C-alpha positions in Angstrom: 90.7 108.4 128.9 88.3 111.0 127.5 87.3 110.9 123.9 88.8 114.2 123.2 92.2 113.1 124.8 92.1 110.0 122.7 91.7 111.9 119.7 94.2 114.5 120.4 96.8 111.7 121.3 96.2 109.8 118.2 96.4 112.9 116.1 99.6 114.0 117.9 101.3 110.7 117.3 100.6 110.8 113.6 101.8 114.4 113.1 105.2 113.5 114.1 108.2 113.7 111.6 109.0 110.1 111.7 105.3 109.0 111.5 104.8 111.3 108.4 108.0 109.8 106.9 106.8 106.3 107.4 103.5 107.2 105.8 105.5 108.8 102.7 107.6 105.6 102.6 104.6 103.3 102.8 102.7 105.5 100.2 105.5 104.9 97.6 105.7 101.0 98.3 101.9 100.8 98.0 101.8 102.6 94.7 104.8 100.5 93.3 102.9 97.2 94.4 99.6 98.6 93.0 101.2 99.3 89.7 102.4 95.7 89.2 99.4 93.5 88.0 99.0 90.5 90.2 100.4 92.1 93.3 98.1 93.9 95.7 98.3 96.2 98.8 97.6 93.1 101.0 100.7 91.5 99.7 102.9 94.6 100.4 101.4 94.9 103.8 102.1 91.1 104.5 105.7 91.6 103.1 106.4 94.6 105.5 105.0 93.2 108.6 108.5 91.9 109.8 109.7 95.5 109.7 107.1 96.5 112.2 108.2 94.0 114.9 110.4 96.4 116.8 108.5 99.6 116.0 106.0 101.4 118.2 102.3 100.8 117.4 101.5 104.3 115.9 104.6 104.4 113.6 103.9 100.8 112.4 100.4 101.7 111.7 101.6 104.8 109.8 103.7 102.8 107.5 101.0 100.1 106.8 98.3 102.7 106.4 100.6 104.4 103.8 101.0 101.1 102.0 97.2 100.4 102.1 96.2 103.8 100.7 99.0 103.9 98.1 98.1 100.7 96.7 94.4 101.5 96.6 95.4 104.4 94.0 98.3 102.4 92.5 96.1 99.9 90.7 94.6 102.5 88.5 98.0 103.4 86.9 98.4 100.2 84.8 94.6 100.2 84.3 94.9 103.5 82.4 98.4 103.1 80.9 98.4 99.3 80.1 94.8 98.3 80.1 95.4 95.7 82.8 94.1 96.7 86.4 96.9 96.5 88.8 94.5 95.5 91.7 91.0 93.9 91.4 89.2 97.1 92.5 90.8 99.0 89.5 88.9 96.7 87.1 86.2 99.3 86.2 88.9 102.0 85.6 90.0 100.2 82.5 86.8 101.0 80.5 87.4 104.7 80.3 90.9 105.0 81.5 92.5 103.2 78.7 90.6 104.6 75.9 91.5 108.0 77.3 95.2 107.0 77.2 94.8 106.0 73.6 93.4 109.4 72.8 96.6 111.0 74.2 95.0 112.0 77.4 96.7 109.6 79.8 97.8 112.4 82.0 94.3 113.8 82.5 93.0 110.4 83.2 95.7 109.6 85.9 95.2 113.1 87.5 91.5 112.3 87.7 91.9 109.0 89.1 94.4 110.7 91.7 92.1 113.3 92.8 88.9 111.3 92.9 90.7 108.6 94.8 91.9 111.2 97.4 88.5 112.8 97.8 86.6 109.5 98.1 89.1 108.2 100.9 89.1 111.5 102.6 85.3 112.1 102.9 84.5 108.5 103.8 87.1 108.1 106.3 86.2 111.4 108.0 82.6 110.5 108.3 83.7 107.1 109.7 85.6 108.7 112.6 82.1 109.9 114.0 80.6 106.5 113.8 83.4 104.6 115.7 82.2 105.7 119.2 78.6 104.4 118.3 80.0 101.1 116.9 82.1 100.7 120.1 79.1 101.3 122.4 77.2 98.8 120.4 79.9 96.2 120.7 80.1 96.8 124.6 76.5 95.7 124.7 77.8 92.2 123.7 78.5 89.4 126.1 79.9 85.8 125.0 76.6 84.7 123.4 76.2 87.9 121.2 79.9 87.9 120.3 79.8 84.2 119.3 76.7 84.9 117.1 78.2 88.1 115.4 81.6 86.2 114.7 79.6 83.3 113.3 77.4 85.7 111.2 80.6 87.1 109.7 82.4 83.8 109.0 79.3 82.4 107.2 78.6 85.7 105.3 82.2 85.7 103.8 82.1 81.9 103.2 78.9 82.2 101.2 77.9 85.5 99.8 81.2 87.3 100.2 83.3 84.7 98.4 83.4 83.9 94.7 82.4 80.5 93.7 80.1 78.1 95.2 78.9 78.3 99.0 80.2 74.6 99.5 83.7 75.5 98.5 83.5 78.7 100.8 82.5 76.6 103.7 85.2 74.1 102.9 87.8 77.0 103.2 86.1 77.9 106.4 86.4 74.5 108.0 90.2 74.3 106.9 90.8 77.7 108.5 89.1 76.7 111.8 91.0 73.5 112.0 94.3 75.6 111.7 93.0 77.9 114.4 92.4 75.0 116.9 96.1 73.9 116.8 97.7 74.6 120.0 96.8 74.8 123.6 93.0 74.7 124.4 92.0 78.1 125.7 90.0 76.7 128.6 91.6 73.6 129.8 95.1 74.1 128.6 95.2 70.7 127.0 97.4 70.5 123.8 95.5 69.9 120.6 96.8 68.7 117.2 100.4 69.2 118.4 103.3 67.3 117.0 106.0 69.8 117.9 106.6 72.0 121.0 106.7 74.9 118.5 103.0 74.6 117.9 101.9 74.7 121.6 101.1 78.5 121.2 99.4 77.9 117.8 100.7 78.8 114.4 102.4 82.0 114.1 100.5 84.6 112.2 103.2 86.1 109.9 104.1 82.7 108.0 100.4 82.0 107.4 99.8 85.4 106.0 102.8 85.5 103.8 102.3 82.0 102.6 98.6 82.4 101.8 98.7 85.7 100.3 102.2 86.0 98.8 103.8 82.6 98.3 100.7 81.0 97.0 100.0 84.0 94.6 103.3 83.7 93.1 103.0 79.8 92.6 99.8 80.3 90.9 101.3 82.7 88.3 104.6 80.6 87.6 102.9 78.8 84.7 100.7 81.7 83.4 102.3 83.1 80.1 102.2 86.8 80.3 100.6 88.4 77.3 102.2 91.2 75.3 100.5 94.4 76.8 99.5 97.4 74.6 101.3 100.2 76.3 100.5 103.9 76.3 103.0 106.4 77.4 102.4 108.9 80.1 101.8 112.4 78.8 101.8 115.1 81.4 99.4 117.4 79.5 98.8 121.0 80.6 95.2 120.8 79.6 93.1 121.4 82.6 89.8 120.0 83.5 86.9 122.2 82.4 84.2 123.6 84.6 81.6 121.4 82.9 83.8 118.2 83.7 84.3 119.2 87.4 80.6 119.9 87.7 79.7 116.5 86.3 82.4 114.6 88.5 81.2 116.5 91.7 78.1 114.4 92.5 80.0 111.2 91.5 82.5 111.8 94.1 79.6 112.4 96.7 77.9 109.3 95.6 81.1 107.3 95.5 82.1 108.5 99.0 78.7 107.3 100.3 78.6 103.9 98.4 82.2 103.2 99.3 81.5 103.9 103.1 78.5 101.6 103.1 80.1 98.8 101.1 83.4 99.0 103.2 81.6 98.8 106.6 79.9 95.5 105.5 82.0 92.3 106.0 82.6 90.3 102.9 82.0 93.0 100.4 84.8 94.7 98.4 86.0 97.8 96.8 85.4 96.2 93.3 81.7 96.2 94.2 81.5 99.7 95.1 83.4 100.8 92.0 81.1 99.0 89.9 78.0 100.4 91.7 79.1 104.0 91.4 80.1 103.4 87.5 76.6 102.1 87.0 75.1 105.1 88.8 77.3 107.4 86.8 76.2 106.0 83.4 72.7 106.0 84.6 72.4 109.7 85.6 74.6 110.7 82.6 73.2 112.8 79.8 75.2 110.9 77.3 75.5 107.3 78.7 76.4 105.9 75.3 79.9 107.7 75.7 80.8 105.5 78.5 83.5 103.0 77.6 84.8 105.2 74.8 86.9 107.3 77.0 85.3 110.0 79.2 86.5 111.5 82.5 83.6 110.7 84.4 84.2 106.9 83.7 87.4 107.3 85.6 86.2 109.5 88.5 83.2 107.4 89.4 85.0 104.0 90.2 88.2 105.4 91.5 86.4 107.6 94.0 84.2 104.6 95.2 86.9 101.9 95.3 89.2 104.2 97.6 86.2 105.2 99.8 86.2 101.7 101.2 89.5 101.9 102.7 88.7 103.7 105.9 85.2 102.0 106.6 86.6 98.6 106.0 88.7 99.0 109.2 85.8 100.1 111.3 84.2 96.8 112.1 87.6 95.2 112.7 88.7 97.7 115.2 85.3 98.1 117.0 84.0 94.4 116.9 87.2 92.4 116.0 85.7 91.4 112.7 87.8 91.8 109.5 85.8 92.1 106.5 88.3 91.7 103.8 91.7 90.1 103.3 93.5 93.3 103.9 91.5 94.1 107.1 92.5 90.6 108.2 96.3 91.4 107.7 95.7 94.6 109.6 94.4 92.5 112.4 97.5 90.4 112.5 99.6 93.6 112.6 97.7 94.8 115.6 98.1 91.5 117.3 101.8 91.6 116.8 101.8 95.1 118.5 99.9 93.6 121.4 96.6 95.5 120.5 93.5 93.5 121.1 90.7 94.5 118.5 87.1 94.4 119.7 84.8 96.0 122.1 87.3 97.0 124.6 89.9 98.7 122.3 88.5 102.2 123.1 89.3 101.5 126.9 92.7 100.2 126.2 94.0 101.7 122.9 91.5 104.3 121.9 94.3 106.4 120.6 95.5 103.8 118.3 91.9 103.7 116.7 92.0 107.5 116.1 95.6 107.4 115.2 94.9 105.0 112.2 91.9 107.1 111.0 94.0 110.3 111.2 96.8 108.6 109.3 94.2 107.8 106.5 93.4 111.4 106.3 96.9 112.6 106.3 97.8 109.9 103.7 95.1 111.2 101.3 96.7 114.6 101.2 100.2 113.0 100.8 98.8 110.8 98.0 98.1 113.9 95.9 101.7 115.2 96.5 103.4 111.9 95.9 101.2 110.7 93.2 102.0 113.8 91.1 105.7 112.9 91.5 105.4 109.2 90.9 103.2 109.2 87.7 106.0 109.9 85.3 108.1 106.9 86.5 105.2 104.8 87.2 104.7 103.7 83.7 107.8 101.6 83.8 107.0 99.8 87.1 104.2 97.8 85.5 106.7 96.3 82.9 109.1 94.8 85.4 109.7 91.2 84.4 108.3 88.5 86.8 111.6 86.6 86.4 113.3 89.4 88.2 110.5 90.4 90.8 109.3 86.9 92.0 112.6 85.6 93.4 113.1 88.9 95.2 109.6 88.5 96.7 110.2 84.8 97.8 113.6 85.8 99.5 111.7 88.6 101.3 109.0 86.2 102.5 111.7 83.7 103.9 113.5 86.4 105.6 110.2 87.9 107.2 109.1 84.5 108.4 112.4 83.7 110.0 112.8 87.3 111.6 109.7 87.0 113.9 111.1 84.2 116.3 114.6 83.7 114.7 113.1 80.1 114.0 113.6 77.9 111.0 110.3 76.2 111.9 108.4 79.4 110.9 110.1 79.1 107.4 108.7 75.6 107.2 105.4 76.8 108.2 105.6 79.6 105.4 106.4 76.9 102.8 103.5 74.8 104.2 101.0 77.6 103.9 102.3 78.5 100.5 101.6 75.0 99.2 98.1 75.0 101.1 97.3 78.3 99.2 98.4 76.9 95.9 96.5 73.5 96.4 93.2 75.3 97.4 93.7 77.7 94.4 93.9 74.6 92.0 90.5 73.3 93.5 89.2 76.7 93.5 88.5 77.1 97.2 88.5 80.7 98.1 91.3 81.9 100.4 89.6 84.6 102.2 87.1 82.4 104.2 90.1 80.2 105.3 92.1 83.3 106.5 89.1 84.9 108.2 88.2 81.6 110.0 91.8 81.1 111.0 92.0 84.5 112.5 88.5 84.4 114.3 88.5 80.7 115.3 90.1 81.2 118.6 87.5 84.0 119.4 84.5 81.8 118.2 85.5 79.0 120.3 86.3 80.9 123.5 83.0 82.9 123.3 80.9 79.7 122.5 82.4 78.0 125.6 82.1 80.9 127.9 78.5 81.2 127.0 77.9 77.6 127.8 79.6 78.0 131.2 77.2 81.0 131.8 74.2 78.9 131.0 75.4 75.6 132.6 75.8 73.9 129.4 72.5 74.9 127.8 72.2 76.2 124.4 69.1 78.4 125.0 71.4 81.4 126.0 72.1 82.0 122.3 68.3 82.3 121.6 67.1 84.2 124.8 69.6 87.1 124.4 68.1 89.4 121.6 71.1 90.5 119.7 72.5 86.9 119.7 69.1 85.5 118.4 68.9 88.1 115.7 72.3 87.4 114.3 71.7 83.6 114.5 68.5 84.0 112.5 70.3 86.1 109.8 73.1 83.6 109.6 70.5 80.9 109.0 68.8 83.0 106.3 72.1 83.6 104.6 73.0 80.0 104.6 69.5 78.9 103.3 69.7 81.5 100.6 73.2 80.4 99.5 72.0 76.8 99.3 69.0 77.5 97.2 70.3 80.5 95.3 70.7 78.4 91.9 67.1 77.2 92.2 65.8 80.8 92.8 67.7 82.1 89.8 66.4 79.3 87.7 62.7 80.1 88.7 63.3 83.9 88.3 64.9 83.3 84.8 62.0 81.0 83.8 59.4 83.6 84.7 61.3 86.4 82.8 61.4 84.1 79.8 57.7 83.2 79.9 56.9 87.0 80.0 59.0 87.7 77.0 57.2 84.7 75.2 53.7 86.0 76.2 54.8 89.5 75.0 
């Protein structure tokens, strides 16, 4: 299928009435979940996965993309009104959004967050569309040795630099995830491994794992947390418009935020909170009045909101073209595509090119819907953030159990959900990050299969990983990252000692 035909088929599939309806429904769901502190878009997508079992691939992606983009903006609503970010990427929005609400300008702050989010998401996703073919061609150059090296690089990057906490705990999470990925039938010999029940011959079902690790464990970790009384600012839909000076000041921040978000989103292991912080810092540095940041200025809302939403589309690019999820949400999308029978990776343009372009056209359409739906939902969103956990948590748990059972109509999958809910809770107690576990679980099968195929091609020799240039480069980069993670504390101590000596000499 020609490139133009794939783009046209993807666009036509997303412009149908039911696809747009699913986007709108997903947008509302995503905004609601984003409004509630502690819940995220990833949790909302995981909860809605069972509803996509019997849907066609494009409508199912329309629903999930709507949830994804809606939640990216929704986190800014409690950040501005309550002073508590609904999602981690909205943390920087609190600094100026909440002070603006205290001044009685909550409406202006929320509108700026809405417009900046839409612009950043649209521009970054639009640019990513033109990079997809190049990434796909690069991925097609890879054989088993190259794919193994790239997957290993991604896993180590997320386990060390991309995860909060120590690199040791990141690697521990990776080992746990790899162990779970090896359960089932050997991909080469067909021999059962770590199987104590016939239900595990095909491996552990994906939906119970996602729901247990993301949703169930998250609820367990908040059961004993006493909620603080929030200082609440009501939403005032002020008719006061943005001045030309404000729009002139925000325009370059939207450009820089789109650029920063696109780069950060395309790199595995980095997240939207980083891009928001970088653009906020950039906005403060180029500002003529940097001392006003943190006191409630409109630029302080525009900069982080544009940048964190700009990561949404680019985050999916390495997943679709190379099969490497760079974030927890991307990993859930990988699971959603696997449920639909779509194999992500280098051959996706050959087999499902229209799905790739359909996903990105859905993001562009959703950014337009975001402005319309966002303006409608802002008035009632102030009450969503205050829903008691005692009402919300039982509903979410019941939905998880129903979703885990719905996949195969098997009670065994419900047991798996409970198991991974407990696993997620236990690793939270010992502060092992969940993202390396999930990524290595998803990529473990690909890692093993490509490693063993490469060994077959080289008659069991390891030299194939070093004689192929792309493979050798990624293995060297992986070793550098691992060495840096190990010696990072010592490097920081040496740098700190040098700075302190300079101060003493001065």
